[in-house]
Backbone and ligand atoms as CSV (ligand in chain L), in Angstrom:
chain,resi,resn,atom,element,x,y,z
A,1,MET,N,N,12.380,-29.972,17.936
A,1,MET,CA,C,12.693,-28.613,17.456
A,1,MET,C,C,12.067,-27.557,18.380
A,2,PRO,N,N,12.853,-26.676,18.936
A,2,PRO,CA,C,12.279,-25.627,19.791
A,2,PRO,C,C,11.538,-24.598,18.946
A,3,ARG,N,N,10.254,-24.454,19.171
A,3,ARG,CA,C,9.454,-23.586,18.304
A,3,ARG,C,C,9.434,-22.145,18.785
A,4,LYS,N,N,9.695,-21.897,20.071
A,4,LYS,CA,C,9.571,-20.540,20.592
A,4,LYS,C,C,10.645,-19.598,20.053
A,5,THR,N,N,11.718,-20.114,19.458
A,5,THR,CA,C,12.740,-19.238,18.900
A,5,THR,C,C,12.379,-18.785,17.486
A,6,GLN,N,N,11.256,-19.224,16.976
A,6,GLN,CA,C,10.919,-18.975,15.572
A,6,GLN,C,C,9.992,-17.787,15.356
A,7,THR,N,N,9.773,-16.977,16.379
A,7,THR,CA,C,8.756,-15.933,16.256
A,7,THR,C,C,9.132,-14.824,15.282
A,8,LYS,N,N,10.415,-14.557,15.046
A,8,LYS,CA,C,10.802,-13.419,14.203
A,8,LYS,C,C,11.592,-13.876,12.993
A,9,ARG,N,N,11.317,-15.040,12.498
A,9,ARG,CA,C,12.104,-15.527,11.376
A,9,ARG,C,C,11.785,-14.761,10.101
A,10,ILE,N,N,12.747,-14.731,9.208
A,10,ILE,CA,C,12.544,-14.146,7.885
A,10,ILE,C,C,11.835,-15.178,7.034
A,11,LEU,N,N,10.794,-14.731,6.358
A,11,LEU,CA,C,10.045,-15.668,5.536
A,11,LEU,C,C,10.886,-16.084,4.335
A,12,PRO,N,N,10.715,-17.290,3.883
A,12,PRO,CA,C,11.422,-17.706,2.667
A,12,PRO,C,C,11.013,-16.820,1.497
A,13,GLY,N,N,11.983,-16.459,0.659
A,13,GLY,CA,C,11.778,-15.426,-0.338
A,13,GLY,C,C,10.520,-15.578,-1.174
A,14,GLU,N,N,9.615,-14.659,-0.976
A,14,GLU,CA,C,8.475,-14.555,-1.877
A,14,GLU,C,C,8.937,-13.721,-3.060
A,15,VAL,N,N,8.639,-14.163,-4.254
A,15,VAL,CA,C,9.172,-13.493,-5.437
A,15,VAL,C,C,8.037,-12.966,-6.308
A,16,TYR,N,N,8.171,-11.722,-6.761
A,16,TYR,CA,C,7.229,-11.118,-7.690
A,16,TYR,C,C,7.990,-10.688,-8.927
A,17,PHE,N,N,7.314,-10.678,-10.048
A,17,PHE,CA,C,7.911,-10.117,-11.256
A,17,PHE,C,C,7.059,-8.959,-11.729
A,18,ALA,N,N,7.708,-7.939,-12.260
A,18,ALA,CA,C,6.987,-6.775,-12.760
A,18,ALA,C,C,7.706,-6.219,-13.974
A,19,GLN,N,N,6.914,-5.643,-14.878
A,19,GLN,CA,C,7.502,-4.939,-16.016
A,19,GLN,C,C,7.841,-3.524,-15.563
A,20,VAL,N,N,9.103,-3.186,-15.643
A,20,VAL,CA,C,9.566,-1.872,-15.215
A,20,VAL,C,C,10.338,-1.263,-16.380
A,21,PRO,N,N,10.194,0.044,-16.629
A,21,PRO,CA,C,11.019,0.687,-17.660
A,21,PRO,C,C,12.495,0.413,-17.373
A,22,GLY,N,N,13.180,-0.162,-18.311
A,22,GLY,CA,C,14.542,-0.643,-18.078
A,22,GLY,C,C,15.558,0.477,-17.944
A,23,PRO,N,N,16.805,0.115,-17.616
A,23,PRO,CA,C,17.849,1.110,-17.385
A,23,PRO,C,C,18.421,1.711,-18.666
A,24,SER,N,N,18.048,1.149,-19.815
A,24,SER,CA,C,18.598,1.675,-21.059
A,24,SER,C,C,17.928,2.993,-21.423
A,25,ARG,N,N,18.489,3.678,-22.381
A,25,ARG,CA,C,17.964,4.977,-22.774
A,25,ARG,C,C,16.541,4.867,-23.331
A,26,LYS,N,N,16.260,3.750,-23.979
A,26,LYS,CA,C,14.923,3.558,-24.554
A,26,LYS,C,C,13.880,3.212,-23.494
A,27,ARG,N,N,14.311,2.876,-22.311
A,27,ARG,CA,C,13.415,2.501,-21.212
A,27,ARG,C,C,12.475,1.364,-21.621
A,28,THR,N,N,13.026,0.423,-22.357
A,28,THR,CA,C,12.256,-0.745,-22.762
A,28,THR,C,C,11.762,-1.485,-21.522
A,29,PRO,N,N,10.461,-1.827,-21.490
A,29,PRO,CA,C,9.970,-2.582,-20.337
A,29,PRO,C,C,10.768,-3.867,-20.125
A,30,THR,N,N,11.237,-4.034,-18.941
A,30,THR,CA,C,12.141,-5.124,-18.602
A,30,THR,C,C,11.556,-5.876,-17.408
A,31,PRO,N,N,11.614,-7.200,-17.428
A,31,PRO,CA,C,11.125,-7.927,-16.250
A,31,PRO,C,C,12.076,-7.756,-15.078
A,32,TYR,N,N,11.565,-7.182,-14.017
A,32,TYR,CA,C,12.329,-7.033,-12.786
A,32,TYR,C,C,11.814,-8.053,-11.781
A,33,CYS,N,N,12.721,-8.523,-10.999
A,33,CYS,CA,C,12.379,-9.515,-9.988
A,33,CYS,C,C,12.441,-8.870,-8.606
A,34,TYR,N,N,11.346,-9.011,-7.872
A,34,TYR,CA,C,11.288,-8.501,-6.498
A,34,TYR,C,C,11.260,-9.691,-5.558
A,35,ARG,N,N,12.241,-9.774,-4.706
A,35,ARG,CA,C,12.268,-10.872,-3.747
A,35,ARG,C,C,12.114,-10.313,-2.344
A,36,MET,N,N,11.068,-10.729,-1.686
A,36,MET,CA,C,10.860,-10.240,-0.330
A,36,MET,C,C,11.891,-10.860,0.599
A,37,THR,N,N,12.601,-10.000,1.309
A,37,THR,CA,C,13.640,-10.508,2.212
A,37,THR,C,C,13.243,-10.354,3.671
A,38,TYR,N,N,12.224,-9.548,3.926
A,38,TYR,CA,C,11.793,-9.361,5.317
A,38,TYR,C,C,10.331,-8.956,5.330
A,39,ARG,N,N,9.635,-9.463,6.305
A,39,ARG,CA,C,8.254,-9.040,6.492
A,39,ARG,C,C,7.978,-9.080,7.989
A,40,ALA,N,N,7.500,-7.984,8.513
A,40,ALA,CA,C,7.218,-7.941,9.949
A,40,ALA,C,C,6.185,-9.010,10.283
A,41,THR,N,N,6.433,-9.728,11.351
A,41,THR,CA,C,5.557,-10.854,11.674
A,41,THR,C,C,4.338,-10.422,12.473
A,42,GLU,N,N,4.404,-9.246,13.084
A,42,GLU,CA,C,3.249,-8.765,13.851
A,42,GLU,C,C,2.955,-7.347,13.417
A,43,LYS,N,N,1.735,-6.928,13.677
A,43,LYS,CA,C,1.407,-5.539,13.410
A,43,LYS,C,C,2.100,-4.672,14.448
A,44,GLN,N,N,2.895,-3.719,13.975
A,44,GLN,CA,C,3.621,-2.851,14.882
A,44,GLN,C,C,3.121,-1.430,14.684
A,45,PRO,N,N,3.214,-0.590,15.704
A,45,PRO,CA,C,2.766,0.797,15.564
A,45,PRO,C,C,3.597,1.558,14.540
A,46,CYS,N,N,4.887,1.290,14.461
A,46,CYS,CA,C,5.725,1.934,13.460
A,46,CYS,C,C,6.960,1.086,13.237
A,47,GLY,N,N,7.677,1.406,12.176
A,47,GLY,CA,C,8.893,0.664,11.865
A,47,GLY,C,C,8.778,-0.036,10.532
A,48,CYS,N,N,9.775,-0.832,10.233
A,48,CYS,CA,C,9.851,-1.471,8.926
A,48,CYS,C,C,8.800,-2.571,8.808
A,49,VAL,N,N,8.032,-2.532,7.727
A,49,VAL,CA,C,6.992,-3.532,7.487
A,49,VAL,C,C,7.520,-4.620,6.551
A,50,CYS,N,N,8.131,-4.205,5.445
A,50,CYS,CA,C,8.626,-5.166,4.454
A,50,CYS,C,C,9.912,-4.654,3.814
A,51,LEU,N,N,10.717,-5.587,3.360
A,51,LEU,CA,C,11.906,-5.264,2.572
A,51,LEU,C,C,11.932,-6.155,1.341
A,52,TRP,N,N,12.368,-5.604,0.232
A,52,TRP,CA,C,12.529,-6.387,-0.990
A,52,TRP,C,C,13.902,-6.120,-1.591
A,53,ASP,N,N,14.478,-7.124,-2.209
A,53,ASP,CA,C,15.611,-6.956,-3.119
A,53,ASP,C,C,15.033,-6.823,-4.517
A,54,VAL,N,N,15.527,-5.861,-5.278
A,54,VAL,CA,C,15.046,-5.643,-6.632
A,54,VAL,C,C,16.168,-5.955,-7.602
A,55,MET,N,N,15.929,-6.935,-8.461
A,55,MET,CA,C,16.950,-7.332,-9.429
A,55,MET,C,C,16.431,-7.128,-10.841
A,56,GLY,N,N,17.312,-6.756,-11.743
A,56,GLY,CA,C,16.922,-6.578,-13.133
A,56,GLY,C,C,17.481,-5.291,-13.708
A,57,GLY,N,N,17.841,-4.359,-12.871
A,57,GLY,CA,C,18.411,-3.103,-13.341
A,57,GLY,C,C,19.921,-3.173,-13.372
A,58,ARG,N,N,20.553,-2.010,-13.351
A,58,ARG,CA,C,22.016,-1.973,-13.390
A,58,ARG,C,C,22.609,-2.559,-12.124
A,59,ASP,N,N,21.848,-2.491,-11.067
A,59,ASP,CA,C,22.350,-2.879,-9.760
A,59,ASP,C,C,21.218,-3.592,-9.032
A,60,ILE,N,N,21.506,-4.129,-7.885
A,60,ILE,CA,C,20.454,-4.678,-7.035
A,60,ILE,C,C,20.102,-3.599,-6.022
A,61,TYR,N,N,18.816,-3.268,-5.963
A,61,TYR,CA,C,18.374,-2.227,-5.045
A,61,TYR,C,C,17.567,-2.846,-3.922
A,62,GLN,N,N,17.434,-2.083,-2.870
A,62,GLN,CA,C,16.565,-2.501,-1.777
A,62,GLN,C,C,15.404,-1.509,-1.655
A,63,VAL,N,N,14.205,-2.060,-1.605
A,63,VAL,CA,C,13.019,-1.251,-1.366
A,63,VAL,C,C,12.492,-1.615,0.018
A,64,ALA,N,N,12.143,-0.592,0.777
A,64,ALA,CA,C,11.607,-0.822,2.116
A,64,ALA,C,C,10.284,-0.104,2.258
A,65,LEU,N,N,9.373,-0.725,2.963
A,65,LEU,CA,C,8.108,-0.092,3.309
A,65,LEU,C,C,8.100,0.085,4.819
A,66,GLU,N,N,7.920,1.345,5.218
A,66,GLU,CA,C,8.014,1.673,6.629
A,66,GLU,C,C,6.700,2.281,7.103
A,67,ARG,N,N,6.258,1.855,8.265
A,67,ARG,CA,C,5.059,2.448,8.844
A,67,ARG,C,C,5.485,3.567,9.782
A,68,GLU,N,N,4.904,4.748,9.551
A,68,GLU,CA,C,5.258,5.891,10.380
A,68,GLU,C,C,4.370,5.945,11.616
A,69,GLY,N,N,4.792,6.782,12.560
A,69,GLY,CA,C,4.073,6.873,13.832
A,69,GLY,C,C,2.618,7.255,13.666
A,70,ASN,N,N,2.290,8.041,12.636
A,70,ASN,CA,C,0.906,8.481,12.425
A,70,ASN,C,C,0.086,7.454,11.637
A,71,GLY,N,N,0.666,6.302,11.365
A,71,GLY,CA,C,-0.072,5.254,10.667
A,71,GLY,C,C,0.123,5.270,9.167
A,72,GLY,N,N,0.766,6.314,8.648
A,72,GLY,CA,C,1.020,6.372,7.212
A,72,GLY,C,C,2.127,5.417,6.808
A,73,LEU,N,N,2.162,5.120,5.524
A,73,LEU,CA,C,3.192,4.218,5.010
A,73,LEU,C,C,4.160,5.015,4.153
A,74,HIS,N,N,5.422,4.719,4.302
A,74,HIS,CA,C,6.444,5.444,3.565
A,74,HIS,C,C,7.346,4.445,2.856
A,75,TRP,N,N,7.588,4.698,1.549
A,75,TRP,CA,C,8.420,3.805,0.749
A,75,TRP,C,C,9.821,4.369,0.631
A,76,HIS,N,N,10.806,3.480,0.683
A,76,HIS,CA,C,12.190,3.869,0.476
A,76,HIS,C,C,12.776,2.981,-0.604
A,77,CYS,N,N,13.688,3.554,-1.387
A,77,CYS,CA,C,14.428,2.743,-2.353
A,77,CYS,C,C,15.864,3.228,-2.339
A,78,THR,N,N,16.789,2.319,-2.604
A,78,THR,CA,C,18.201,2.687,-2.554
A,78,THR,C,C,18.726,3.159,-3.904
A,79,CYS,N,N,17.868,3.238,-4.938
A,79,CYS,CA,C,18.373,3.636,-6.247
A,79,CYS,C,C,18.680,5.136,-6.277
A,80,ALA,N,N,19.448,5.536,-7.274
A,80,ALA,CA,C,19.877,6.927,-7.379
A,80,ALA,C,C,18.686,7.854,-7.606
A,81,ASP,N,N,17.697,7.384,-8.342
A,81,ASP,CA,C,16.526,8.203,-8.629
A,81,ASP,C,C,15.788,8.566,-7.342
A,82,ALA,N,N,15.585,7.593,-6.495
A,82,ALA,CA,C,14.883,7.844,-5.236
A,82,ALA,C,C,15.724,8.716,-4.314
A,83,ALA,N,N,17.021,8.475,-4.289
A,83,ALA,CA,C,17.894,9.249,-3.406
A,83,ALA,C,C,17.944,10.707,-3.854
A,84,TYR,N,N,17.945,10.917,-5.152
A,84,TYR,CA,C,18.106,12.273,-5.673
A,84,TYR,C,C,16.802,13.059,-5.628
A,85,ARG,N,N,15.720,12.417,-6.070
A,85,ARG,CA,C,14.451,13.141,-6.181
A,85,ARG,C,C,13.543,12.977,-4.972
A,86,GLY,N,N,13.776,11.943,-4.183
A,86,GLY,CA,C,12.897,11.697,-3.055
A,86,GLY,C,C,13.351,12.363,-1.771
A,87,GLU,N,N,14.476,13.047,-1.850
A,87,GLU,CA,C,15.075,13.641,-0.656
A,87,GLU,C,C,14.150,14.664,0.008
A,88,LYS,N,N,13.643,15.598,-0.798
A,88,LYS,CA,C,12.944,16.741,-0.215
A,88,LYS,C,C,11.435,16.668,-0.364
A,89,ARG,N,N,10.943,15.782,-1.192
A,89,ARG,CA,C,9.499,15.672,-1.363
A,89,ARG,C,C,9.150,14.229,-1.666
A,90,PRO,N,N,7.892,13.893,-1.445
A,90,PRO,CA,C,7.505,12.500,-1.706
A,90,PRO,C,C,7.692,12.170,-3.183
A,91,HIS,N,N,8.420,11.146,-3.437
A,91,HIS,CA,C,8.649,10.725,-4.818
A,91,HIS,C,C,8.762,9.215,-4.831
A,92,ALA,N,N,8.016,8.615,-5.709
A,92,ALA,CA,C,8.106,7.165,-5.843
A,92,ALA,C,C,8.879,6.854,-7.111
A,93,CYS,N,N,9.997,6.181,-6.989
A,93,CYS,CA,C,10.769,5.801,-8.172
A,93,CYS,C,C,10.059,4.643,-8.879
A,94,LYS,N,N,10.577,4.256,-10.035
A,94,LYS,CA,C,9.899,3.224,-10.833
A,94,LYS,C,C,9.838,1.882,-10.106
A,95,HIS,N,N,10.814,1.620,-9.268
A,95,HIS,CA,C,10.813,0.347,-8.536
A,95,HIS,C,C,9.661,0.308,-7.543
A,96,VAL,N,N,9.456,1.426,-6.862
A,96,VAL,CA,C,8.372,1.500,-5.872
A,96,VAL,C,C,7.016,1.504,-6.578
A,97,ARG,N,N,6.917,2.250,-7.665
A,97,ARG,CA,C,5.630,2.313,-8.384
A,97,ARG,C,C,5.218,0.938,-8.887
A,98,ALA,N,N,6.177,0.192,-9.410
A,98,ALA,CA,C,5.855,-1.148,-9.916
A,98,ALA,C,C,5.371,-2.042,-8.779
A,99,LEU,N,N,5.991,-1.897,-7.639
A,99,LEU,CA,C,5.593,-2.710,-6.496
A,99,LEU,C,C,4.202,-2.310,-6.008
A,100,GLN,N,N,3.910,-1.018,-6.032
A,100,GLN,CA,C,2.601,-0.534,-5.584
A,100,GLN,C,C,1.474,-1.031,-6.484
A,101,THR,N,N,1.770,-1.169,-7.774
A,101,THR,CA,C,0.713,-1.588,-8.699
A,101,THR,C,C,0.584,-3.101,-8.770
A,102,MET,N,N,1.414,-3.806,-8.043
A,102,MET,CA,C,1.396,-5.252,-8.098
A,102,MET,C,C,0.319,-5.850,-7.192
A,103,GLY,N,N,-0.511,-5.023,-6.657
A,103,GLY,CA,C,-1.504,-5.544,-5.742
A,103,GLY,C,C,-1.176,-5.154,-4.323
A,104,ARG,N,N,-1.734,-5.836,-3.405
A,104,ARG,CA,C,-1.547,-5.484,-2.009
A,104,ARG,C,C,-0.849,-6.630,-1.290
A,105,PRO,N,N,0.475,-6.595,-1.274
A,105,PRO,CA,C,1.205,-7.670,-0.589
A,105,PRO,C,C,1.126,-7.567,0.920
A,106,LEU,N,N,0.419,-6.557,1.440
A,106,LEU,CA,C,0.413,-6.317,2.879
A,106,LEU,C,C,-0.904,-6.723,3.509
A,107,SER,N,N,-1.529,-7.718,2.958
A,107,SER,CA,C,-2.867,-8.079,3.420
A,107,SER,C,C,-2.901,-8.389,4.909
A,108,GLU,N,N,-1.764,-8.827,5.435
A,108,GLU,CA,C,-1.796,-9.220,6.852
A,108,GLU,C,C,-1.726,-8.027,7.789
A,109,THR,N,N,-1.414,-6.832,7.274
A,109,THR,CA,C,-1.285,-5.659,8.148
A,109,THR,C,C,-2.638,-5.018,8.446
A,110,ARG,N,N,-3.641,-5.359,7.688
A,110,ARG,CA,C,-5.013,-4.899,7.928
A,110,ARG,C,C,-5.131,-3.398,8.086
L,1,ZN,ZN,ZN,14.175,2.819,-7.007
Protein backbone atom coordinates (compact mmCIF):
# COMPACT_ATOMS: atom_id res chain seq x y z
CA MET A 1 0.00 0.00 0.00
CA PRO A 2 1.51 3.36 -0.97
CA ARG A 3 1.42 5.45 2.19
CA LYS A 4 2.59 8.80 0.80
CA THR A 5 -0.78 9.41 -0.89
CA GLN A 6 -2.55 9.33 2.47
CA THR A 7 -1.44 12.68 3.87
CA LYS A 8 -4.74 14.55 3.30
CA ARG A 9 -7.32 11.86 3.80
CA ILE A 10 -10.68 12.57 5.37
CA LEU A 11 -10.92 10.98 8.77
CA PRO A 12 -13.58 8.34 9.23
CA GLY A 13 -16.69 10.03 10.60
CA GLU A 14 -16.32 11.02 14.19
CA VAL A 15 -19.82 11.37 15.59
CA TYR A 16 -21.08 13.55 18.44
CA PHE A 17 -24.56 13.85 19.86
CA ALA A 18 -25.97 16.98 21.45
CA GLN A 19 -29.27 18.17 22.82
CA VAL A 20 -30.37 21.06 20.64
CA PRO A 21 -33.68 22.98 20.78
CA GLY A 22 -35.66 21.19 18.10
CA PRO A 23 -37.26 22.63 14.95
CA SER A 24 -40.77 22.48 16.37
CA ARG A 25 -42.50 25.50 17.84
CA LYS A 26 -42.00 24.17 21.36
CA ARG A 27 -38.25 23.87 20.76
CA THR A 28 -38.21 20.58 22.60
CA PRO A 29 -34.62 19.46 23.16
CA THR A 30 -33.86 17.00 20.41
CA PRO A 31 -30.82 14.77 19.96
CA TYR A 32 -28.84 16.09 17.02
CA CYS A 33 -26.08 14.12 15.44
CA TYR A 34 -22.86 15.83 14.40
CA ARG A 35 -20.67 13.85 12.06
CA MET A 36 -17.25 15.21 11.33
CA THR A 37 -16.64 15.05 7.60
CA TYR A 38 -13.34 16.91 7.40
CA ARG A 39 -10.53 17.84 9.69
CA ALA A 40 -7.38 19.62 8.62
CA THR A 41 -4.47 17.26 9.05
CA GLU A 42 -1.88 19.94 9.74
CA LYS A 43 -1.90 23.24 11.50
CA GLN A 44 -2.45 25.86 8.83
CA PRO A 45 -2.19 29.64 9.14
CA CYS A 46 -5.74 30.05 7.85
CA GLY A 47 -8.50 28.17 6.11
CA CYS A 48 -10.97 25.47 6.96
CA VAL A 49 -10.17 23.55 10.15
CA CYS A 50 -13.19 21.25 10.49
CA LEU A 51 -16.48 20.45 8.81
CA TRP A 52 -19.49 18.68 10.29
CA ASP A 53 -22.78 17.40 8.91
CA VAL A 54 -25.60 18.16 11.33
CA MET A 55 -28.56 15.81 11.32
CA GLY A 56 -31.72 15.93 13.40
CA GLY A 57 -33.41 19.12 12.26
CA ARG A 58 -35.64 19.79 9.29
CA ASP A 59 -32.68 19.47 6.99
CA ILE A 60 -29.07 18.39 7.06
CA TYR A 61 -26.82 21.37 7.67
CA GLN A 62 -23.12 21.87 7.35
CA VAL A 63 -21.11 23.58 10.06
CA ALA A 64 -17.60 24.75 9.29
CA LEU A 65 -14.88 26.08 11.53
CA GLU A 66 -12.49 28.38 9.75
CA ARG A 67 -9.24 29.86 10.97
CA GLU A 68 -8.81 33.46 9.93
CA GLY A 69 -5.55 35.14 8.99
CA ASN A 70 -5.31 36.86 12.39
CA GLY A 71 -5.54 33.52 14.20
CA GLY A 72 -9.18 33.91 15.21
CA LEU A 73 -11.71 31.17 14.64
CA HIS A 74 -14.90 31.74 12.74
CA TRP A 75 -17.93 29.43 12.68
CA HIS A 76 -20.22 29.00 9.70
CA CYS A 77 -23.50 27.16 9.42
CA THR A 78 -25.71 26.62 6.40
CA CYS A 79 -29.00 26.91 8.30
CA ALA A 80 -31.42 29.76 7.67
CA ASP A 81 -30.87 31.20 11.14
CA ALA A 82 -27.15 31.61 10.62
CA ALA A 83 -27.58 32.93 7.09
CA TYR A 84 -30.17 35.49 8.16
CA ARG A 85 -28.77 36.69 11.47
CA GLY A 86 -25.08 35.98 11.03
CA GLU A 87 -24.72 38.03 7.88
CA LYS A 88 -23.84 41.39 9.38
CA ARG A 89 -22.68 40.56 12.89
CA PRO A 90 -21.22 37.64 14.76
CA HIS A 91 -24.01 35.24 15.55
CA ALA A 92 -23.81 31.65 16.59
CA CYS A 93 -26.88 29.61 15.68
CA LYS A 94 -28.04 26.74 17.90
CA HIS A 95 -26.08 24.20 15.88
CA VAL A 96 -22.82 26.07 16.41
CA ARG A 97 -23.54 26.77 20.09
CA ALA A 98 -24.19 23.10 20.77
CA LEU A 99 -20.95 22.17 19.09
CA GLN A 100 -19.03 24.81 21.06
CA THR A 101 -20.32 23.48 24.37
CA MET A 102 -19.45 19.92 23.49
CA GLY A 103 -15.89 20.37 24.58
CA ARG A 104 -12.84 21.06 22.54
CA PRO A 105 -12.74 18.83 19.48
CA LEU A 106 -9.76 20.83 18.20
CA SER A 107 -7.18 19.59 20.63
CA GLU A 108 -4.73 18.92 17.83
CA THR A 109 -4.69 22.56 16.67
CA ARG A 110 -2.99 23.71 19.88
ZN1 LIG B 1 -27.17 26.48 12.22
